[in-house]
N, C-alpha and C positions, 0 to 999 in steps of 0.2 A: 449373613446367613439367610437372607430373605428367600433365596431360591429353594432352600430346604423346606421353609415354612409353606411356600406355595405348593410344593410337592405333597405335603400332608393334606392340604385342603382339596386340591384339584384331583388327587388320586382316590379319594375315599369311595366314590360311587363305583368306579371301575374295580377298585380293589375288593369291595364287598362282593362283586360278582365272582372274583377269583376265589374268595372264601366259600361262596355258595357251591362252587364247583368241587370243593373238597379234594377228593382223591385225584381228580384230573389236574388240579393246580399244584397239589403238594406231594404226590407220591412219586418223587424222583429220587435218584441215587443220592442227591445232595441234601435230602431232608426237606422239612417243611415247618411252617409256623404252627403253633398249637391250634387245635380245632376251634373254629369260631372266631379266630383273630382277624382283624382287618389287616390286610397283607399287601405288600409290594415285593416283587422279586425281580432282580436284574442279574443276568450273567455278566460279570465284569471282566472275566478272562477265562482261559481254559481251566476247568476244574475249580473255579471260584465263583460263588454266587453271593450276592448281597440281598438282604431282605429286611423289612421293618414291619412291626406289628404292635398292637396294644396288648397289655397284660392286666386284667383286673387283679387288684391286690388289696390287702387288708386296709391299707391307708389311702386307697384311691387308685386311679388308673396310672399304670406305668407304660412307657413306650420303649420298646426294645429295638436295637439295631444288631443284626447278626450277619456275620460272614461265615459261610460254610465252605469248607475246603476238602476236596476229594484227593486224598493222598495216594489213591490208586493211579492217578494220572501222572505219568512220568514227567510231564512238563511242569509240575507243581513242586515247590519245596517251601519249607518253613525254616526261618532262622531268627536269631536275636537281632533286634534293632537296638543299637546303642551308639552314643556319640564318639566312639573311639577311645574312651577312657571310662573306667569304673566310676570314678569320682567326678562325674560331669552330668549335665542334663541338657535336653533339647526337646522340642515339641515332637509329637508322634508324626505329624505331617512332614516336618522337616527331616526327620530320620527316614521316613518311608521314601521321600523323594530323593534323598541323597544316596540311598541304597538301591533305588529302582524297584521298590516293592509296589505291588498292585493293591494291597490292603494291609491293615495292621491295627492293633490296639495297644494301649499302654500296658505296662508290665507290673513288676514287683513293687511293694511298699519300699520306702526309702527314708534316709536320714534327712528330713526336711527342715528341722529346726533344732536349735540348741539353747533354748531359754534357760534351762537348768544349769548351764555351764557358761557363766559370763566370760567373754573373751575368746571362747572357742567357737569356731565357725562350723556350721553344718557342712558335711562333705557332699551331700547329694547322692551318695552311694546307696545301692540297694541292700535289702536285708539278707536275702537268701543267696544260694549259689547261682552262678551264671556260666553258661557254656555257649560260645559262638563259633560256628564253623568247625566244631569238634574240639575246640581249644578251651581249656578251663581258664576263666577270667578271675573268679573269686569263689570263696566259700562263705558259709553262713555265720552270722553273728550269733552270740548266745541268745536263747529264747527271751530272757529278761531285757535284752537290749533292742528288742523289736519295736518298730513303729507300726501303727495300724490297730484294728480291732483285736480283741482277745482271740487267741488261737483256740479252735475247737479242741475238746479233750482228745488226747492221743496223737496230736500233731505237733510239729516243731518247725523251726526256721530252716531245717535241712530239707523240708519237702519241696519237690519241684514238679513242674509239668514240662515235658519236652518231647522231642522226636528223635528216635534212635537212628543209627546208621542203616537200620532195616526199613526206614521210612514209616515206621509205626509210632503213633503218638501214645504216650503213657504218662502216668503219674507215679512218683516214687520218692526216694530220698537220695541225697548226695552228701557223703561224709568226706572230710579232708583227711588224707593220709600223707604225712610228710615228716621230714626230719632236717635237723641242722647237724652235720657231721664235722667234727674237728679231729685232729690227730689224737686227742685225749678222750673224747666222749661223743655220744650221740644224744642230741636234745630233741624231744618231740616238737613238732611245729603246731602251734595252736590256731593259726589263722593265715589266710591268703587274701590280700587286698580287701580287708574288712575295715569298716568304720568303728568296730568295737572288738577288742580282743578279750578272751577269757582271762580272768584274774590269775596272775602268776605265770602267764604264758609268754611265748615268743611268736611273733607273727612276721610273715614275709610280705614285702611290698615290691612289686615289679613295675616295669614300664607301663603295664596295663592299668595301673592305679590312676595315673594322671598327675596333676601338679598340686592337688589340694593338700592342706596340712595333715600330718599324721598324728597330731596331738589327740584328736577325738578318739583314736583307737585305745587310749589309756584312760578314758573317762567312764564312769559308771561301773557297775559290777554285773556279774552273770544273772542276778535276779532283780537289780534295780538300775534302770537306765539313768535315773536322775542323781545317783550317788556321785560324790565329788570325784574329780580326776585324781589319778594316782600321783603321789609325790615321789615315788621310787620308779624311775624310768631310765631307759638307756637305749641308744640307737647305734647300730653298727652298719657300715656300708661295705658290701662285698662286691668286688669287681674282678672278673676273670678268675674266680675261685679263691681270691685272697682278700683279707681285711685291708681296706685302704683308709678308713677313718672311723671315728667314734665320737659321740656327743651324749650329754646327759638327757637332753630334751628332744623328742621327736621333731623333725624338721618338715619342710615343704619343698615344692618345686618338682619339676619333671625328673623322672628316673630314666637314665639312659638304658637302651637295650644292652643286655649282658650284665646288668648291674642289679643286685638285690639289696634292699634295705631291710635289715632286721630290727624290729622294735620289740623291746621287752618291758614288762611291767612286773613289779614285785619280784618274785622268785625268778622270773624270766630275765629281768634286768640284772639280777645278781649273776646269773649264768653268763650273760653276754659280757659282763665286765671282766671276765677271765680271758677274753680274746685279746690278742695283741696285734698291732699293725704288721702286716705281712704274713700273718698266720693263714694256713690253708683252711678253707671252709667250703663244704659242699652242701647246697640246699636242694632238697628234692620235695616235690609235692604233686599230688594227683587227687582227683575227685573220684570216689568209688560209689557206684550205685548200690542201694540196699536191696533192691528187688530183682531187677533183670541184669543178666550178665552182658546184654547188648549195650555197647557204649552209646551215650547220647551224642548226637551231632549238634543239638540245640537244647538248652534247658534254661529255665529261670524260676525264681522262687515265688511263693504265695502260700495258699493252704488248701487242702482237699475239702470239698463240701459233699461229694458224691462218690461212693465206691461200690462197684458191682451192682449198680442200679439202686442203691439205698443211700439216702441222706445220712451223713455221719450223725451219731448220737450227740445231743447237746448243742446243736447249731442254734445261734441266736434267732429267735422268732418274734422279737419285739422291736428291734431297732431297724427302721426303714431308712434307706439311703440310696443314692445313685451308685451303681456298682458295675464292675467289669469282671467277667468270668470266662472260662474256657471249658467246653464240653468235649468229650472223646466218645466216639461211637464206632460201630462196625469193626470191632477188634483193633481199634487204633488206626483205621483207614479213613476215618472221617473226623474232622476237627471243626468245632463250632466256636467262633469268637463272639461273645455277647457283651454289648455295652448298652447301658440304659441312657435314656435321654435326660439331660439336666435342665430342659426348659421349665419355666415356672409351673406350668400346668401338670408336669410329670415329676416334679422334683422330690416328691415323697418317696419315690423309688420302691425298692423291695428289701425285705429282710434277707439275711443270709439263707435262712431256711427256704424262703420263697425262691431265691436264686437256684438252689438245689432242685426244687420242684420244677422250675422252668426248664432247666437243662435236661432233666429227666423227660419232660414233656416233648422236648425237641429230639428225643431219641438217644441222649447221651447215657452211657453206662458209668462213666467217671466224670467228675466235675471238679474244677479248681478255681478258687477265688483269687483275684488280683486286686491291685490298688483301686480304690473307688473315689467317690466325692469329686473334688475338683480335678483329679487326675484322669477320670474316665473319659476316654477319647477313642472313637473308631473312625478310621479313614479308609477310603476306597477310591480307586481311580476308574472313571467312566471309560468304556471302550473307546479307543482312539485318542484319549486325552494324554497329556504329557505330565500331569501332576495329579496327586490325590486331592480329594476334598474331605473336609470333616463332616461326617454324616449325622452325628448327634450334636446336641447343643451342650457344650461343657458347662457345668453348673456355675463356674466362676465367671462366665461370660466370654472367656477366651481360653485357648489351650494352655495348660500348665506344663512347663518343661519337666520331663521325667527322665530317670536314668536308663530305662530300657523298655522294650516292648516286644510283641510278637509280630514278626514281619512275614507276609505271604508273598511269594514270588511265583510268576508264571511266565513261561516262554511262549505261550500261545497267544 
């Protein structure tokens, strides 16, 4: 990472000149660093600009890396970066290069460890809903099953940031609507490709899940992630609309296309035990937006920090950390990807309240927090290069594999 450290030192005198120029350096369609910040700006592709600058904070100086995306440019699009399965992880740079993205940041919080449940493996699956290329991949775990800092008041694991089919970025919520229909009854569906199912529910797992064990989905409760795993479980495999097998304990391994594995716990398990091999079963599911009627083409989970230009009430203003966040400006036509630097001199980072203020200072009207700490990673590709480079210093010394991220693509 020496080339980035060199950039920091060599560029400061020239960058101070850019700051002094103020409006000339910063008043562009794609936004600018806060007034007075030491700044570097590089156009990395059509409609995509990378910049870095210092942020004075309560715990010391933080250093920000920002990619600004002009969604008015028809050559630009935003989509989910993920390793082809919900329950899998990869580095942001690897995901960006494999998909051809010119920039990206890490995404949602995820099931990173399972110290409370001996013998149960962490799935690596994300907390909130996820949509890629217009297709729903998963829904949200119960609030009490979430990994990450405490949610701000009035928010939930169903909150998402995304871009609609109208090419406008927005924050909102995505709820699962689904059912399991048999000739005798209709059961509500409580989950889709989730590492944790609501108590007493039935969840569906598809080929999008991957090969990770489904046991974790029956551990904990809606309010206590560390609660013991359920002892009353049942799993039914449905292929081509009919039950083909059933077992008492959730299994693992890849799920074939056209196959759905239903996992039940407590009352849900008791309902699944009524099904017989060969019985017709129809499973339906979709994610429904709570705010806009415009479908999302891309969405992922996290939590709101800024709405209509105002920080959410009750944001943490005491705990500083390295963080990742997204800002939305200009009526959803401008997207700001923010990642703090994890180098030792900047590691104190920002509080969540300071993140909201920073996004507002960049012109964002809405802001959304993503996973931080060792997960915080921002990558961008230099013009003419064939691969992205990591622009911040990950606080763990190297990129942490993550389940998803925000990918920026440009045809220019």
